[in-house]
N, C-alpha and C positions, 0 to 999 in steps of 0.2 A: 585158849578162846576156846574151849570144847563145848560149855555149856556156861550160863548165868549162873548155875549154882553154884560153882566154883569160882566163878568169876561174878560177884552180887555186884558189884561197883560196876563193871564192863556197859552195861545198859544205860549208864547216866555220866558217860563221857560228853562233854560241850560239842553243840553241832560244829563250830571251830575245830577243833581237836580233830572233831571224826574228817572235817572237810580236808586238812592238814594232811591226813594220812592218807587218803586216799588219792590225794596229789601225786604222792609215792608208788601206790599202787596201780594206777592205772596209768597207760600207757599215752594218753592224750586226756585233754580237759573234757572232751566229749566223751568220754569212758569213762568218767567218772560216776556218773548218775547209776549206769548200767552194772557197774562192779559193786555198786553199796548193794543192791537189790541182789544179786547173783553169789556176793559174801557173806551179807546179815541178814536176811530174810530166812533161808533156812537153818538158820541157829535154834532158832523159838519162837513162840508164838510174841513175846514179848519185844522182840526185833522187830517180827511183822507190824505189830501195833505201832512200835515207835518211829519206823520209817513211812507207814501210810499215814499217819495221822499226826502224831503228838511232833514229829520235825520239822515242822513248816520252816522256821528262820534257814534250817538246813538245805531245804530243796530251795528256796528263794534265791540261797545265795549261788548255789549250781546254776540255777538258772539263768542269773545276771553277770555272772563273770565265766562261765566255762563252756557257753555255746556261740559266742562270738569268736573264737579262735580252736583251732584245730590243734594246736602246737603248742609244747611248754617254751614262750620267750628267750627262758634263759640259754637254751639250747639251740637254738636259731643262727645259723651264721652268719654275720655283717657281710653280705654279696651285695650292698642297692647300686654299688657303683658299677655294677657288670650286667645290671637288670636297665631296661630301657629308661628312658628320660621323663616318661611322665609318671616316676614314683612317687612323689606329692599328691597328683593328682587322682591318683589309685587308694593311694591311703586318704586322702578326703572322703571318696566313696565309699569305702569300707568304714570308716569311724559315719558313716549315715546309712548303714544299710545294716548295721548290727545291731537296730533296734527289731529285727524284723524276726531276729530269733528269740527275742526275747520277749515279744509280747504277741505273738502269732495269733492268739486265741481273741486278745484285743482289737487285732487290726482286723479280723473278721467278723466281729460283731458291728466293730466302726462299718463296718462295708457294708452289713446289712439295713443298718438303720440309714446310712446314706441313698443305698437304692430306694429304701421306702420313701424317705421324706423327696427324693426325685418322681418316683411316681406318684406321690399324693401331686405335685407343682405341677408333671403333666397331665394330670385326671381334672384339674381344677380348671385348666388353661384349655383342654379339648373343645373344640366348639360344636355345640347342638349337643355336649352332655348335659343327663339333668343332674340337680343336685339331692334330688330323693334317692337316685340309683346310687350315687357316690358315698351317701352315706352308711349304709350297710356293707358295701364294699371294705371302706376304710375299718368299720370295726372287727369285721371279718378278720384282715390282713393285721390288724394290729394283734388280734389273740393268737392267730395263728404264729405271727412272730417272735410273741412272748414266750408262746409255751415251746416255741422250738429254741429258743437260744436258751429257757432254762435247763429245757433236757439235754442241751448239750453243753452247758457251760460248765469246765473242769470243779470239781467238787472239793477238791483239795488242794495244795500247792504241789504235791505229788503229780498229779494228774495234769496241771498244767504243766509241769515240768517233762513228762513223758509226750505232751500234745506239742511243746514245740523240739521235743528232739525228734519226733517223727516230721514235722516239718523240715527241719534241718537236712535229715537223711534223705525227704523226699528233694529236695532242692538240690542236695549232692547230686543227686540218682540222674536226675533231667539234666543236669550239665554236663554228668558225664556221657550220658547218652548223646547229648547232641554234639561233645566232644571226639566222640568214640567214630561217629557218622564223618564228621571236617577229614579226620587224620584217616581216612579210606575212599575221600571222595576223589576223583580224578579230574570231574569238573569243579567246583571250589575247595583245591586242596589247602590242607591248614596252616595259616600264618599268624605270628605274633599278635598283630591287630586283635583276628580274631579272638584269641583265649584269652588279652586283655578285656575285650566287649563281653565275654562268656563270662567271668570273674567278677567283671562287676555286676552283671546282671540278678546274675542266682548270688550273690554275696549275702550273708555269708554264710561258707560250705564248709564241710569234715574234708578236707584236701588227702588225709589220709587215711579214710573209713574205706572199706571195699563196700559195695553196693551187690543188693541180692544175686546179682549174674558172676559177682567174682572178682571184676575191672575196677582201677587206681588210674588215677591220672596219669602218673609219672609213666607207667608200663603200657598205659593208652599214646601219649609221646614218642615213647621211644618205640613204638610198632608204626609210628603213621610212615604212610606211603605217597607217592607222588611230589613230595619234597625233599628239598637239599638238606644234607647235616646241618648246616649251617642256620639253619630256619629249626629244627628241632632243638637245635642247642640253647637257640634265644630262649625258645621256651620254657626248657628244662631250668636255662636259669632264673627265670621269672617263680616258676614254682617253686624251686629248691633258694634261691637264694629271700624271696620278697614273703612268700606263702608258707613258708616252712612244711615245705612236702618231704617226706623223710625215703630216700631210697632204698630203704631198706624192710620197707613195707611191701609183701609179695599180691599179685593177683592169683587166683585160683581159678580153679576148673570145677563148675557148677555142673551138677546132673540136674534135671528138671523130672518129677518124680509124676506131678499129677498137678491139678487145678490148684496155683499159686503155692505151691510146697517147693523146697529148695533143697538140696542135699548135698554139701561138698566133698570135693570125693577125697580129699585129703584130710579127714576127719567129721565128727559127727556134729551137724548141722541141722539143720531145720527152720521153722518159722518160732518167733518168741511169742511172748505175750500181746508185744505190740506189732505181732505181724512182719515183722522186719528183722532178717537172718542176721545185720549187724550189731544187733544188740545182746547179741551173747559172742561172749569172747571166744576164739576160736583156740582149738586144741590141735595146730594142724602138725603134720610130720615134715621135717626136712627134705626136698629133694623132687616132688611133686608140683610145687610152684612154681613163679616167674617173675624173676627180678628184672628193674631195668636195666642194673652195669650187664648182667646176662644178654639180653636183645643187644642191649647195644654192642658188645663185644663179637656176638655171634653177626651182627650188621657191618662189623670194621667200622664203626665210627670213632673214630679215634678221639675227636675235642669232647666228645660226650661220655667215654669211659673218664675220661684225665677229670672233665668240671667234677663226675659224678666221686671219683677216688679224694679229691683233693678237698675239694667244697662241699662236698656232698656229705661226706662221709661213710661211702658206701662199703659196704665188709665182703672182702673178697671171699668168703668160704663160703658164702650163699652157694647153694646147687637150685639147677630150674630145669623142667622139661619142656619141651617145643619144637615146632620143625619151622626150618626156614629156607626160604627162596635162596638159590645159588647167583650172585651177582651177575657170572659171567652168562648164565643160561636160566633166565627166569621159570622155564618150564621143571627143573629140576628143583630136588630139594634136599636138604640134610635133616636127620631127626638125630634127637639126643634124649636122654633119661638119667635123670640126676647129675648133671654136670656143672662144673664151676664157668664163671664167666672165661679163664684161661683153656679150660680143657673143650669148651663150646668153639671156641674162635681157632684153637688151633683142628679143631674136625672139620667148620667151612673151609679152612684152607687145607685138610687134604682132599675136601672134595673139589676146592677150585683147582686145585692141580692135577686132577684125578682127569677133570673133561677139557684140559688145556687152556686155562685161563691166561690171558695175557698179563702182562708183568706189572704193569699198571692199573689194572685191576686188584692186583692185589696187595699195594701199599698199605692200605687201610688197615688190612689184618694184618701184615707185619708189624705196622707199629703198636695197635692195639697189644699182639703175644709179647713186643720188647717191652711194654709198657707194663703189663700185668706181672711178666718175670721180675721183672726188679720190684716191684712192688710186693709180691708174695715171697722176696728176699729178704727184705728190710725189715 
């Protein structure tokens, strides 16, 4: 696939076949559209024209099928029995909300029409209003609405997809920001009911996509404070078992360079054409990231580590860098760079023993170390 001159028929591949090929190329259905742009458009001007204008059915297919779910359903572990009892109700809400990702622009247009009609009704029923004054205002408002909707309406199916994709990422960023605030709040701590409500209100969202600040849903859950291990476990079960959250997707450290510009500490980044860093596939290096299993192991959460290994398919070889507070003394912490989950757990154990922690405080770390040692030898 070097050029169209050596492969004259490559540009004529049917849309259905292109879509199937990129379902294997992209790690997530949400990334099929961005992968098409990043991999095919730079090849030639013919590919640019084909993707931007000619392949309308391809973009319609991607918008209809790939923006409502952030994971491939075949790879999802069936763990519905371990999630909350409101599974059917949540699936019903999820099915109702799928239209939000597919008809983002049409919904905005409809809202504009409804608001215009409501304004006309209120103006006509307003006491003491003159009909002669209302007519010019109605004509002006109709002209403004028409011009504005024409200017903002996507011109091609690709632009419609980009608009829907950006709405999806915006909903994801808003939901993660709200989750982060709740995970670190002592007044209103995290709960399973809050997480279920959050996912219903913002659905559909890209559960496995990193936002511009580098965070992910599973990482924020494992970092939650002021809650018990059981609450974190139930929330992790919900994300992994029902919403397809991938424990092998790390969070990144992001450096803010200037107004609206973001660069990842672990790879080349920046704002893409859509203004969102998540549109561009990351080229990160291993070791400067932070994975959910590393956090759970360092905090001695045995049940969470066991679930991520058995049900989530977490990778034991991933490495992370961070700093964690000691359980027996919150004023002191232990930092680590480029450590696996087992190495981080051992380092936290050494730190706890050094300050004279009680044996009761070390039970979680001992169980985690034993579990990871057995899993690494298997």
